[in-house]
C-alpha positions in Angstrom: 66.5 -46.7 -68.4 64.2 -50.6 -69.2 66.8 -53.5 -68.5 66.0 -56.8 -69.6 67.7 -59.2 -66.5 68.2 -62.8 -66.5 67.3 -64.7 -63.2 67.1 -68.1 -62.1 64.7 -68.7 -59.0 62.9 -72.3 -57.3 59.3 -71.4 -57.8 56.4 -73.5 -55.9 54.1 -75.3 -57.8 50.9 -76.3 -55.8 48.8 -79.4 -55.9 46.3 -77.8 -58.0 47.9 -77.3 -61.1 50.2 -80.4 -61.2 47.5 -81.2 -64.3 48.6 -78.2 -66.3 51.4 -78.0 -68.3 54.6 -76.7 -65.7 55.7 -73.7 -68.0 52.4 -72.2 -67.6 51.9 -72.7 -63.8 55.5 -71.6 -62.9 54.9 -68.4 -65.6 51.7 -67.9 -62.8 53.6 -68.4 -60.3 56.6 -66.2 -61.1 54.2 -63.2 -62.3 52.5 -63.5 -59.1 56.1 -62.9 -56.9 57.7 -60.8 -59.3 55.4 -58.1 -61.9 54.5 -55.3 -60.2 57.5 -55.7 -57.1 59.7 -52.5 -56.9 63.2 -53.1 -55.6 66.1 -51.5 -54.9 68.2 -53.2 -56.9 65.8 -54.3 -59.8 64.3 -51.5 -60.1 60.2 -51.7 -61.3 59.5 -55.1 -62.7 57.3 -54.8 -65.1 56.8 -58.2 -66.6 58.1 -62.2 -66.5 59.2 -63.4 -69.9 61.9 -66.3 -71.1 60.8 -69.3 -68.8 62.8 -72.5 -68.7 61.4 -75.0 -65.6 63.1 -78.2 -64.7 61.3 -80.7 -65.0 62.5 -82.5 -61.6 60.9 -80.9 -58.8 61.5 -81.9 -55.0 59.2 -82.1 -52.2 59.2 -80.9 -48.6 57.3 -83.2 -46.3 54.8 -81.4 -45.1 54.1 -79.9 -48.1 52.5 -81.3 -51.4 54.1 -78.8 -53.4 56.5 -79.6 -55.8 60.0 -77.1 -55.8 61.7 -76.6 -59.1 64.1 -74.3 -60.3 63.4 -71.7 -63.3 65.1 -69.6 -65.3 63.5 -66.7 -66.8 64.2 -62.8 -68.1 62.6 -60.1 -65.9 61.7 -56.1 -68.0 62.6 -53.6 -65.6 62.5 -50.0 -65.3 65.6 -48.7 -63.3 65.9 -44.8 -63.1 69.1 -43.6 -62.9 70.1 -40.4 -61.3 71.3 -37.4 -64.3 69.6 -39.9 -67.0 67.5 -38.0 -69.4 64.8 -38.9 -70.0 61.1 -38.4 -71.7 57.6 -38.5 -71.1 53.9 -37.6 -70.8 52.4 -34.9 -68.3 49.5 -36.9 -66.8 48.5 -34.3 -63.8 48.8 -30.6 -62.9 48.9 -29.1 -59.7 49.7 -25.8 -58.2 52.9 -27.6 -56.7 53.7 -28.9 -60.1 53.2 -31.7 -62.8 53.5 -35.5 -62.9 55.4 -36.8 -66.2 54.6 -40.6 -66.7 58.1 -42.1 -67.1 57.4 -45.9 -68.4 55.6 -48.1 -65.5 55.9 -45.1 -63.0 55.1 -41.1 -62.9 57.9 -38.8 -62.0 57.6 -34.9 -60.2 59.0 -32.1 -62.1 57.9 -29.1 -59.7 57.3 -26.4 -60.4 60.3 -24.5 -58.5 62.2 -27.2 -61.7 60.2 -26.4 -64.8 61.4 -23.0 -66.2 63.6 -20.0 -65.3 60.2 -18.2 -65.1 57.9 -16.5 -62.2 55.2 -19.6 -62.3 51.7 -19.6 -61.7 49.2 -22.0 -61.5 45.3 -21.8 -63.2 43.3 -24.3 -61.4 40.3 -24.0 -64.2 41.9 -25.3 -66.9 44.9 -27.3 -64.9 47.9 -25.1 -66.8 51.4 -23.9 -65.0 52.4 -21.1 -67.4 55.4 -18.7 -67.3 54.7 -14.9 -66.5 57.3 -13.6 -68.8 57.9 -16.1 -71.3 53.9 -17.0 -71.3 55.2 -20.9 -71.3 51.9 -23.1 -70.8 52.5 -26.6 -69.8 48.9 -28.8 -69.6 48.3 -32.6 -69.6 49.1 -33.9 -72.6 51.9 -32.8 -73.3 55.4 -34.3 -74.0 58.1 -33.4 -71.5 62.5 -33.8 -71.7 64.2 -34.0 -68.0 66.8 -34.7 -66.2 66.7 -37.0 -63.1 67.8 -35.4 -59.9 66.0 -37.8 -57.2 65.3 -41.7 -57.3 64.0 -43.2 -53.8 62.6 -47.0 -54.2 61.1 -47.9 -51.7 61.6 -50.9 -49.5 58.8 -53.4 -48.8 56.8 -53.3 -52.7 55.9 -49.1 -51.9 56.2 -47.8 -55.4 59.0 -45.4 -54.9 59.5 -41.8 -56.3 61.9 -39.8 -59.3 62.3 -36.4 -58.8 62.9 -34.5 -61.9 64.1 -31.1 -63.4 63.2 -29.2 -66.3 65.8 -26.2 -66.0 68.8 -27.1 -68.1 69.2 -26.2 -71.4 67.7 -27.9 -73.7 64.9 -30.1 -71.1 61.3 -29.2 -70.5 58.0 -29.2 -72.9 59.5 -30.7 -76.5 58.0 -27.3 -78.3 60.1 -25.4 -76.0 63.4 -27.5 -77.0 62.4 -27.1 -80.7 61.9 -23.1 -79.8 65.4 -22.8 -78.6 67.4 -25.2 -81.5 65.3 -23.2 -84.2 67.2 -19.7 -82.0 70.6 -21.2 -82.3 70.4 -21.9 -85.5 68.9 -18.4 -86.7 71.7 -16.7 -84.9 74.1 -19.0 -85.9 73.1 -18.1 -89.4 73.2 -14.0 -89.1 76.9 -14.7 -87.8 77.9 -16.7 -90.5 76.6 -14.1 -92.6 78.1 -10.9 -90.8 81.5 -13.4 -91.0 81.1 -13.8 -94.8 80.4 -10.3 -95.3 83.3 -9.0 -93.2 85.1 -11.1 -95.2 83.7 -9.8 -98.7 84.7 -6.1 -97.0 88.0 -7.0 -96.8 88.6 -8.7 -100.3 87.5 -5.6 -101.6 
């Protein structure tokens, strides 16, 4: 889930930036500190925006920089357990596929792809169901449910695990096929019920 969070922090403006507009210098410092960060509370920090820097700064003895309070917004991506997400397959391997979700790649393990025996074709970079003949390859779009989130401490990239072995999850074309099948079955049932009612009237 993408979020826009309002935060405040104290930023250090180094002496070599004293001639620059305060907002620009502050933006650069906040970008260096926050953008690309992976945090358990914030999630994946994508961008810093809407910066307001207090023009009155403080000086600390022995440091030539000034310190200013700043308020700003962070655009973040916070994956939540059970959340339904959609993404593009960016890599196929024998153990599963990686789905690009926001700023990160989630692992869709081969055991969580479909209810079928799955083979891996290394030359074509394809995962294929033995009975269903369903194929998954790079560039396909997938809907999945988040089942595991591990946001690494200390600037790691973190990990997300997803499943597609639930109703109306998987490659978008497969979901469309399921919906068409259900609609056809419903239409047949309605037609049958209509015929039964007409026969009773006779």
